[in-house]
N, C-alpha and C positions, 0 to 999 in steps of 0.2 A: 489828331484824334482828341474826339471827345472822348475824358472819363468819367462816369458815372454809373450807378446802379441799376444792372437789368435783370429780367426773370428770363431763363432759358426750362426749356423741357428735352431729358435724355431718356431714352428708352435703353435699358442693361440688364442682361442675368448674372445672377449670383447666386451660387448655392448655399441654403440659408442651413443649418442645421439645428434643426427641429430638436425635440425631447423626444418625439419617439423615434427619429434619423438615429439619436446615439444611440437610442436601447438598439435600435435592430443592428448596427457597428459593434453595440457590446455584445451582444449576443452570438455574434457569429466566432469570434472568439474563443469566447466559454469552453472551457472541458465538460465533460458528461456528467461529472460530479458537480461543478463550478453553477453549472446551467438549473439542475434538479434543486442547488439551496437557492436559486435565485428565482425559482419559478414556484418552490415552497412560503417564500416570503411574500412573492405579490399574490399569493393564494392567502396570506394569513393579514393584508392587506385591502383588497380587491374583494368586496364582499359579491360581485356577479360573477366571480372566477370559481367553477368549479373542476374537481378532480374529476378526471375519465379512465378509470378503472378497468374497465371493460373489453376485451377483446375485438369486441366490433367496435367499438365506440358508443353503442346503442344504450349503454346504462347495462347493470347486472339485471340477466334473465333468470327469475325463481319461478323452479318446476315444481309441480306435487304430483305427484301419481300417490294412487287408490287401488286395490286391489276390487275389483268386485265380488269375490267369497270374504272378504274383513270387514267387519264393520266398522264406520270415522268413530262412534262414540262411545259404544257399547262393548264391553272385555267382559271376558270369563266369568267363574268365580275363579276358578285355578288362576288363570293368570293376577288377578286383582290379588291374591294370594299369596302369588310369589313375589308378583313385583311389589307389595306395599305393604309386606310383611314390617319391615321398617317405624314402619306409620303406624303401626297396631298396639294398644293398651294391652301392657302386661299384666295377668294376674300375679296379682305379689302378698295377696293376705293368706295369711297359713291354712285357713277355710274353705280357699276357691282353690290353693295348689293342692289341697289333700281330697278336696272333690272330683279333683280333674285325673289324678293317680291315683284313686279307687283304695286308699292308704293313709294310717297315719305317718306326719311325717318322720317320728322315731324313729317307722320301722325302712322308711326309705332313705335318712340319714342319719342314721345309728350316732356318728361323731358332732352331729350338732343337739345330740337328746332330746330332739323336737322341737328345740329353741329357734326363734327367727325373730331375723330383724329387718325393719322395712327402709328399703334399698327405692331411693329415688329411681328410678329409669333412663331420666334425661341426665341426672347426675355420673348415671354407671355406663352413661353409652361416652360424658364428657371425658371420664378418668381411664378407661379402656383408651378411648384415642385423644393421642397427645396432641398428632399434626392434625387438619382436615383433610379431610377422606374426600379425595374426586371420581368419580365415575366415568364409567368409558362414557356416557353420552352425552360429558361437559363438553366436545371438545379440547384438540393439542392448546389451543388457547390461554384455557383455564391453567395447564401444569407447568411450571417455571421449573426447564431443566437445567437453567442455571444458576438456580439457588447451592445446587447441590455441587455445584464448580467451586473448588479451592480458589482461592484469590493470592494470585501472584504476587509475589514479595520483591520490593525492589532492591539493589543493592546497597543502599543506606540504610533500608531497615535491619539486612540481616547482619550488615555490621553494627548496629549499634545494637542488637541482640546480644553480641558476644561481647560486649565491654567489661560484662561484671566481669569477666574470669580473667583480665587479662589488669585492667587499673581498679583499683578502690580508692584512691584519693579523689576527694570530690573538684578541685582543682582541673586534677589531670583529664578527668572526666566531662568537668568545660572545654575543656581545650580539644581532646579529642572528639565532640561533637563538630567540633568546629572544624576541623580536620578533616571531618566525615563528609561534610558540606562542599569540602574542593577539589574532591575527586571525581574526574571524569566519569564519561560511559565505559570506559576498556580500564578503570580501577586503577589507575596513574592520578599521583599527587602532585599537581603544577603547579606549583606556591613557589616565591621570594621568601625564602625563610626569613632573612632580618625583615622582611614588610612585615611577615606574621608574628612575626615573636612582639616589635613594638605593637601593632595592631592588637594583641592580646594580655600585653604587658606584661610577658614572658621572658625567662631567657631563653638564650640560644641551646644552650645545655639541655634545658629541661624542656624544650620542645623537639628536641631531637631523642631524649628519651622517651619521648610519650610515638612518634613516627616510627622508634625501633621496636615500640613495645605492638603499636597496632598493627605490624608488617606480620604479625605471629597471624593474627586472625584469620580465617578461613574465607575467601579462596586464596591459594597461597602466591603470592606475587603484589597482592595490592599495598598501595601506601605506596609504590617506588615509584622514586625521580625518573627513570628513565628505562630503558628496553636493557641496559646492563643490568641495572640492578635488580632487576622484575625477574633474569632469567638468573641471577645468582641467588634470590631466595628463594626460587625451587630446586635447582643443583643443592642448594640447604640441606632442603626438607631432603634429599632423595639421599643426604649423606656423600654427595658428588662430586664435591666442589674442593678437587685436589689443586697442586701448583701451575698444571698445563689447564687445566677447567678453566683457572682462573685467570689463567692468559689470555686462553678464546676468547673468554666474554669481554676482559676489557680492551679487545682487540673485537671488538664485533662487526664493525663496520671494513674489515679486511674480507670478513667472510661473506659481506655483500658483495664482495667487488669479486668473490671467489679467486682471491689472489693467496692459493694454498702453498706457496712457494715459503709467501713472506710469515704465513701462519708459522707452519711447521719448524720456522726457521726461530720464532717467539716464544712455542710452545715447548718447545727440545724434544719431535717426538717422529716419528715414525710415519709411512704415506696410510698404514694401515690403523695406528693410534690415530691419528689425524679423522681418518672417515669414520673410527667408532665414534668419537668424540663431536660429530658432527650431525648423524646421526640421533646422538642422544638432544644436542641442542635444540633440532626440527620434534622432538617428539613434545617438545616442552610449550608452556600457553603465553604468547604474550601479548593477549589481552585477554588478563584472568577473571577483569568486570565486566566481558561482552555477555554470558551466560546469564545475568540477569537484564540486559538489555530488552524488553519486550514488547518494542514498539513495533506494530503491526502495519506490513508493506501491505497497500492497495492494489492491487489486480490490473492490471489494465485492460478493461474494458473499449471493444474495438467501436467505433460509430458505424464501419461499413465492412460486408462482408464482399470477396472477389470466390466465385466459383465458378470450374470449367463448365461449358456452357454446350449442350448436342452437336452444335455445329461446328466445333473444334476454336470456339473464342472463348470468351470470361463475361461472367454473367456479374453483373454489381447488384447490390441491395444494401439498405439503408438496418442497420440493426434497430428495429422499433422495439426491444426491450430499453433499449438506454434511453430513449427520450422519452419526457413528460408528455402527459398526455391530459389539456384541462379542455373543460367547454366556457361557453358563456351563458348567462341564464339571461336569456332574454323578458322570461313570464317574469322574474323574480323584479327586475327590474320595472316594467311594468305594473305591476302590482304596488312596489313601496312607493314607484313616481307618482301614482293619482292620489297617492292619499300626504302627499309632501304635502307641507303647513305654509315655504316659505321659497323664497327664488333662489337660498343662499343650500338650502336643502338639495331640492331639483339641480343647480348648480353643481356640486358634487355628485350627485345621482350620475348624471350624462359623462361628467369627466373619466370616472371610474369606470364606465360604460366604453365609452371611445378606450381609457390603457387596456382593458379588456379583450375587446375587439382587434384589436392593436397586437398587443402581447401575441394574441391566438394566430393574426397573420404572418408577427414578426418569426416565429418557431415553424409558421408552415415553410415560408423560405428560406429558412435556414437550412432546413434537411433538404430540398429542394438543391441548394446549391454546392454542400455537400455531396450531396448525388450528382451534380451535374461534374464537379470537380475530378474527386474518385473516378467515376467513368474517363474523364481524359486521361488522367494519370494511369490506368492501366490498360488507354490505346498508345499511351505513349511507349507503354513500358511493358510493353508483352513478350518481348526478348528473355526480360528479365525473370516473369512468371512462369515461362516455358523452362529456360536452359540455365540461370540462376544468375549470382549477383556480377562475375562477366561478363554477361552483355547487356550491365545498367548502361544505357543510353545516355550524356550529358545532355541536361535540360535545366531550363529555369523557368523563373515565375510569367517571364511575357511570354513565352510557349504555350500553354496552357490557358494566360488569360487571351490573347489571342482568338487563342481554336475556339473559347466558351463564349466569346465578345464579353467579356468583364476586363476588369480595372485590376492593376497586378496586387493595387493594396486589399482589394478582397480578396483575392487568391491567398496572396498571404495571410490574413485575419481565418482564413479558411484551414489552410494546414498550418495551424499552431494549434499545440494538445489535440493532434485529432489523429485515430490509428484507425488502423484498415488489415485488415486479416484475410494473408492470402495460403495459397498451398506450404506455403515457404517459409509463413510464422508470421507473427504479431510485427508490422511495420508503423510509423509513425510517418504523418505524409509527407514531412519536410525531410523525410529518408531520400525520397526519390529525385529530390534538387541534389544536381553535384554540378562543379563546375568540370570545362572540357580542356582535356589534356589531348594537345594536338597528336598529329599521331608524323612518326619518322619519314613514313615513304607518303605522307599526302592523301591521302587517303580518308576516312570517315574517324573523325575525334575520337576518344576517348573521355568515361565516366573518370570524374579522381576515385569514387567509392570502388568501380572495379580494380583500379592500379592500387588500390590501396589491401583490397584481397590479392591482388596477386602478388605482389612483396609479402605479403603473411603468409602467403604458399608458399613461394620460392624460400625464406627462411625457414619454413618448419619442416621442409624437404633436405633441408641442405645434408652434407655429407661433415661429420664432428671431425674428421678430417681434414677438412676444406671450408670455412667459414667463407660464407659469403661476405664480403664489405660494401658498402655504399656504395662506391666505384664499381666492382662487382655488380651487383643489384642493374646500378643504370646501363652497362653494356648491354645484360641478358633483355631487359628490358626493351632499349632501341632496337634489338636485335628482334624482338616481339612486334616491333612498329609503336612502340610508345616513345615519342621525344621529351622526356623529364630531365632535368636536372637535378647534378647528387643531395643537395639540401631540399629537396623537397623530396628525397625518397628519403631523407633523412629524419625532415617531418614526420612521413608519413609513420615510418616506424617508432618515432618516439608516441605518437599520438594511439599506438596500438599496445604501448609499452613493453615494447621490446628493445635489450639491452644494445651498447652497441658491437662490434662485431669481435674486442678485446675479451668484453663478459664473456660472450656465448660459448668463445673460444675455453674460458676458464673453467664456468661451469659445467661445458659439457667433459671437459678433459677430467673434472672432479667425478664424472657420473662414475669413467672407465675405469 
């Protein structure tokens, strides 16, 4: 067999990720907030993109109405006198005033003895009006209501304003400023004392002395190192830190476990006194600094709406208010491309126009894909919309992808960070995808979400005298046709933040 070089031609197909295709895929998985930010960035960089704020997409319509009985330019003398009185020149000389009043100034103004000082009308207006006036015809945009709203003060600023009342030594004040920067949003001081002493160059006794002084600031409980110390500071402020309460605070973890028998023995009190002490603890604030946390939570904006249809089905429509609307200015491209002086400018204009056209096409394709996926999810989960979460069907990405003729990765991107508003609330699209749990009777499988809801229902309705263990929950669910393991029930219970049967028994016993 001869060995030598040769030429071969082969024909094959492969997927090439062009920049436009990568942009379209990226737009699919963006949320509404991220999508608006991306479009705003494109509007700033691309000269051929325009924002379309009109409801019908044809640009804002300007309507002008004229009354036949009202002249357009002429105004009556009364209207001119009433509307333009601020622009009239005022007679300020003594002779003019005396002529208008038909009397001497000394007769009209006896306190001034007829003396008159020349006053500049413009300066008088400026002195009388310290702030700019806003006429009703200027529109609401000229009136900034936020200028009258007091600025929100942070926890750090609130504490720094009080330093002068508890510390006078300049060195202690510097240490206090460093400690204020170390507290978290709840007001706790999460530091290592030895490391902080070495970093600030102070002794451990001086650092502790400054911390004790700062613990007297408002709100009560700040600069505590842990929950027990926070509660201790608040109880001391109320003069309720007696030996029994001290024992309770030092063993606060037993209260979390509802181990009241051990707490009674440690605190040396009876049931009634322990119950009163627990009520006092519950009235305290475990997060004293949280009141200054002014972080604004962004509301969820649904991408689609589901409404009942007249034929008994469901209607799915997009939330057009949340979708950015952009237009491509072909006329502007034609205007400036004709005046381009070199090929480099023309290439830039052509590339920008192609990018603008692709963005508009990608936005339209994104909206159509979201609507198609949402409609299929609603069709699959009709029982959930009609009867509730206990009728949520098990469903995966492949079921939806096969039904609408798309790839699973596309459905996964569409359902990420997308929400749908239903008559039962607003849900993320991924909420409707749930694992299947086999039926003990060999029938249709159950959704993991519906089983989790069933576990919560059983625990909420349990008898305080007969707390349901995980084994008991497994038996009840199997009687209902759900084949589930004990560890799965425990996992669902922990995901719902429901304590174990032992803790629930202690908790409900303490409430009786």
